[in-house]
C-alpha positions in Angstrom: 0.0 0.0 0.0 1.1 3.5 -0.7 1.6 6.0 2.1 1.0 9.8 2.0 4.1 10.5 0.0 3.9 7.4 -2.3 3.2 7.3 -6.0 -0.5 7.0 -7.0 -2.2 6.3 -10.3 -4.4 8.8 -12.1 -7.6 7.1 -10.9 -6.7 7.6 -7.2 -5.6 11.1 -7.9 -9.0 11.8 -9.3 -10.5 10.3 -6.2 -8.5 12.8 -4.1 -9.9 15.6 -6.2 -13.5 14.3 -5.5 -13.0 14.5 -1.7 -11.0 17.8 -1.7 -12.2 21.0 0.1 -15.0 22.7 -1.9 -16.8 19.5 -2.9 -20.1 18.5 -1.4 -18.7 15.1 -0.5 -15.8 16.6 1.5 -18.2 19.0 3.3 -20.3 16.0 4.3 -17.3 14.1 5.5 -16.2 17.1 7.6 -19.7 17.2 9.2 -19.3 13.6 10.2 -15.8 14.3 11.6 -17.0 17.2 13.7 -19.9 15.1 15.1 -17.5 12.2 15.8 -20.1 9.6 14.6 -17.8 7.6 12.2 -19.0 6.3 8.8 -18.3 3.8 6.0 -18.9 5.2 2.5 -18.6 3.3 -0.8 -18.1 5.4 -3.9 -19.1 3.1 -6.8 -22.3 1.6 -8.4 -21.0 -1.2 -10.6 -22.3 -4.8 -10.5 -19.3 -5.9 -8.5 -20.3 -3.4 -5.8 -24.0 -4.3 -5.9 -23.2 -8.0 -5.5 -21.6 -7.3 -2.1 -24.5 -5.3 -0.6 -27.0 -6.7 1.8 -30.0 -5.1 3.5 -30.4 -1.3 3.9 -32.7 0.8 1.8 -32.7 2.8 -1.4 -32.2 6.5 -1.3 -31.3 7.6 -4.9 -31.1 11.3 -4.3 -28.6 14.0 -5.0 -25.9 14.2 -2.4 -26.2 17.0 0.1 -23.7 17.3 3.0 -26.5 17.3 5.6 -28.0 14.2 4.1 -24.7 12.4 4.1 -24.2 13.3 7.8 -27.7 12.3 8.9 -27.7 9.0 7.0 -24.2 8.1 8.5 -25.7 8.0 12.0 -27.1 4.5 11.1 -24.9 1.5 11.6 -24.6 0.4 8.0 -22.6 1.8 5.1 -23.6 4.4 2.6 -23.2 3.8 -1.2 -22.7 6.7 -3.6 -22.7 6.8 -7.3 -19.3 6.5 -9.0 -19.0 10.2 -9.5 -19.9 10.8 -5.8 -22.9 13.1 -6.7 -25.8 10.8 -5.6 -26.5 8.8 -2.5 -27.8 5.5 -3.8 -28.2 3.3 -0.6 -28.0 3.8 3.1 -27.6 1.4 6.1 -26.4 -1.5 4.0 -24.2 -4.3 5.1 -21.0 -4.9 3.1 -20.0 -8.5 2.4 -16.5 -8.5 1.0 -14.5 -11.8 0.8 -13.2 -12.6 4.2 -10.2 -14.4 2.6 -8.8 -11.1 1.4 -5.9 -10.2 3.7 -6.2 -7.0 5.8 -3.8 -5.5 8.3 -6.5 -3.3 9.8 -7.8 -4.0 13.3 -11.1 -2.2 13.4 -14.1 -3.8 11.8 -15.0 -0.7 9.8 -11.5 -0.2 8.4 -11.0 -3.9 7.7 -14.3 -4.0 5.8 -13.3 -0.9 3.8 -9.9 -2.3 2.9 -11.4 -5.6 1.7 -14.1 -3.9 -0.3 -11.5 -1.7 -2.0 -9.2 -4.6 -2.8 -12.0 -6.8 -4.1 -13.7 -4.1 -6.3 -11.0 -1.5 -7.0 -13.5 1.2 -6.1 -13.0 4.0 -3.6 -14.1 3.2 0.0 -14.0 5.8 2.7 -13.8 4.9 6.4 -14.2 7.6 9.1 -12.9 6.5 12.5 -15.2 7.5 15.3 -12.5 7.1 17.9 -9.5 8.6 16.1 -11.5 11.1 14.1 -9.6 10.6 10.8 -10.7 9.9 7.3 -9.0 7.0 5.5 -9.4 6.4 1.7 -9.0 2.9 0.2 -8.9 2.1 -3.5 -7.5 -1.1 -4.8 -4.2 -1.6 -3.0 -3.9 2.1 -2.0 -4.5 3.3 1.5 -4.4 7.1 2.2 -5.2 9.0 5.3 -6.6 12.5 4.6 -4.4 15.1 6.4 -5.2 18.5 7.8 -5.5 21.1 5.2 -3.1 23.4 7.0 -0.5 20.7 7.0 -1.0 20.0 3.3 -0.8 23.6 2.4 2.5 24.0 4.3 3.9 20.9 2.5 2.7 22.3 -0.8 4.4 25.7 -0.2 7.6 24.0 0.8 7.5 21.9 -2.4 6.9 25.0 -4.5 9.9 26.7 -2.9 12.0 23.6 -3.7 10.6 23.6 -7.2 11.7 27.2 -7.7 15.3 26.4 -6.7 15.5 23.4 -9.0 13.9 25.3 -11.9 16.7 27.8 -11.6 19.2 25.0 -11.9 17.4 23.6 -15.0 17.2 27.0 -16.6 21.0 27.4 -16.2 21.7 23.9 -17.6 19.5 24.7 -20.6 21.1 28.1 -21.2 24.5 26.5 -21.1 23.3 23.8 -23.5 21.9 26.4 -25.9 25.2 28.2 -26.1 27.0 24.9 -26.8 24.5 24.0 -29.5 25.2 27.2 -31.4 29.0 26.5 -31.1 28.5 22.8 -32.0 30.3 21.7 -28.9 27.6 19.6 -27.2 28.5 16.3 -25.5 26.1 13.6 -24.4 27.0 14.6 -20.8 25.6 18.1 -21.4 22.3 16.6 -22.8 21.8 14.0 -20.1 22.6 16.5 -17.4 19.9 18.8 -18.7 17.4 15.9 -19.0 18.2 14.7 -15.5 17.6 18.0 -13.9 14.4 18.4 -15.9 13.4 15.1 -14.4 14.0 16.4 -10.9 11.6 19.3 -11.6 9.0 17.0 -13.1 9.1 14.8 -10.0 8.5 17.8 -7.7 5.8 19.1 -10.1 3.9 15.8 -9.7 4.2 16.0 -5.9 2.8 19.6 -5.9 0.1 18.5 -8.3 -1.0 15.8 -5.8 -1.2 18.4 -3.0 -3.3 20.7 -5.2 -5.8 17.9 -5.9 -6.1 17.3 -2.2 -6.4 21.0 -1.4 -9.2 21.5 -3.8 -10.4 25.1 -3.7 -7.7 25.9 -1.1 -5.0 25.1 -3.7 -5.7 27.7 -6.4 -2.8 29.9 -5.5 -0.4 27.0 -5.3 -1.7 25.8 -8.7 -0.9 29.2 -10.2 2.6 29.1 -8.8 3.1 25.6 -10.2 2.0 26.6 -13.7 4.3 29.6 -13.6 7.3 27.6 -12.4 7.0 24.3 -14.3 4.2 24.7 -16.9 6.6 24.3 -19.9 9.2 21.9 -18.4 7.7 18.7 -19.9 7.6 20.3 -23.4 11.2 21.4 -23.0 12.3 17.9 -22.0 10.3 16.4 -24.9 12.0 18.7 -27.4 15.4 18.0 -25.9 14.8 14.3 -26.3 13.6 14.7 -29.9 16.7 16.7 -30.6 19.2 14.1 -29.4 17.6 10.7 -29.3 18.9 8.3 -31.9 15.4 7.6 -33.3 14.1 11.1 -33.0 11.4 10.3 -30.5 10.8 11.5 -26.9 10.1 8.2 -25.2 12.9 8.8 -22.6 10.8 11.6 -21.1 8.3 9.1 -19.6 11.1 7.8 -17.3 12.3 11.2 -16.1 10.0 11.5 -13.1 12.0 8.8 -11.4 15.1 11.0 -11.4 16.4 11.8 -8.0 18.0 15.1 -6.9 21.6 13.8 -7.2 22.7 16.3 -9.8 25.9 14.6 -11.1 25.0 10.9 -10.4 26.8 9.5 -13.4 25.0 6.1 -13.3 21.7 8.0 -13.9 23.2 10.0 -16.7 24.4 6.7 -18.3 20.9 5.3 -18.1 19.4 8.4 -19.7 22.0 8.1 -22.5 20.9 4.5 -23.1 17.3 5.7 -23.1 18.2 8.1 -25.9 19.6 5.1 -27.8 23.3 5.5 -27.3 25.2 2.3 -26.5 28.2 2.1 -24.1 28.9 3.1 -20.6 30.5 6.1 -18.8 32.9 6.8 -21.7 29.9 7.4 -24.1 29.0 10.6 -22.2 32.0 12.4 -23.6 31.0 11.9 -27.3 29.9 14.9 -29.3 26.3 15.1 -30.4 24.5 17.6 -32.7 20.9 18.7 -32.1 18.2 18.3 -34.8 17.0 21.8 -33.9 13.5 21.3 -32.5 14.0 23.1 -29.2 15.8 26.1 -30.7 13.2 26.5 -33.5 10.3 26.4 -31.1 11.8 29.7 -29.6 11.2 31.6 -32.8 7.9 33.4 -32.5 5.0 32.4 -34.8 6.8 29.4 -36.3 4.2 26.6 -36.8 5.1 23.1 -35.7 4.6 21.6 -39.2 7.2 24.2 -40.6 9.6 23.1 -37.8 9.1 19.5 -38.8 9.8 20.4 -42.5 13.0 22.3 -41.6 14.4 19.4 -39.5 13.5 17.0 -42.3 15.2 19.1 -44.9 18.4 20.1 -43.1 18.8 17.3 -40.6 20.5 19.3 -37.8 20.8 22.8 -36.3 24.2 23.6 -37.8 23.0 23.1 -41.3 20.1 25.5 -40.7 22.5 28.1 -39.2 24.6 27.9 -42.4 21.7 27.8 -44.8 21.1 30.7 -47.2 17.8 32.5 -47.6 17.4 30.7 -50.9 17.9 27.3 -49.3 15.5 28.1 -46.5 12.9 29.4 -49.0 12.9 26.0 -50.8 11.5 24.2 -47.7 7.8 23.4 -47.9 5.7 26.0 -46.1 8.5 28.7 -46.0 8.4 31.7 -48.3 10.8 34.6 -48.6 9.4 36.5 -45.6 9.4 33.4 -43.3 12.9 32.4 -44.4 14.2 35.8 -43.4 12.3 35.5 -40.1 13.9 32.1 -39.4 17.4 33.4 -40.3 17.1 36.5 -38.1 15.5 34.5 -35.3 18.4 32.0 -35.2 20.9 34.8 -35.2 19.1 36.6 -32.4 18.9 33.5 -30.3 22.6 32.8 -30.9 23.6 36.3 -29.8 21.4 36.0 -26.7 22.9 32.6 -25.8 26.5 33.9 -26.1 25.6 37.0 -24.0 24.0 35.0 -21.3 26.9 32.6 -21.1 29.4 35.3 -20.5 27.4 37.3 -18.0 
């Protein structure tokens, strides 16, 4: 089972959003917590859930926090629709398979864990004695934490993200200058990718906090977008520039990068992900970018035109040395756009050289 800081799949992250502050379901759960009555809530209406219900009575009405609270006073469980917007049944007995292992000691939590494991749906247990809310879904167990605590953790993660983003920006700026000088090594590329992976990992952590914060997380969400909104695209373009096959598959593995900075073993793994054979010595080999990342920085240059340019010239250096007539011959590029591309590349080169020497 995953703890509070574990990795969760998209389905559970969506469940977190559904019980976040600002939702009717969370308001109802908070009312139950304040009353210290405890409750067992199943969020799911599939046939696998229905086969495990016994007794109770049908409600089938739109969920209201007060209704959830009042119905929870009965001994049985509540069953909600899969989207959590309707109360379907109340005071039902849950009959999960007793053979399913459970480490829980209380009857309510043991039942919730077994139901979640058997059906894969979200089951919520509210402890009357400990006054906490525990979510179960499949093999995942997650205890909802105090909003103030989550907000503090989110703000700390955003501060860390800001520091790592500065490191990534510096690595990319250095790489850009080396690209224009045609002096890039595989070490430079994998270092930039590794540091981008660190940012993506922190971004995912902050995103999980935002989902749990609900309406309380709007400001954190704005900060996250400002700090890391484009980092996945940058990493993808970087992978397309340098991977042997020209794809960005290596980006999918970046979130596992750890903040070790110069861990050479991770850089070697990234180089292999890009399609380069060999070990540590391979990091010193020179490589040339195709030009996707640099071309994306030229304003109003459509993606299809970028694709045509890379297909026609093969790499950035050939584009830099191309004449206006050679650029004009590429499909989708006329005289005006050819001049824009040439001037844009020169401007980016001058900026890169200036930034490098400041």
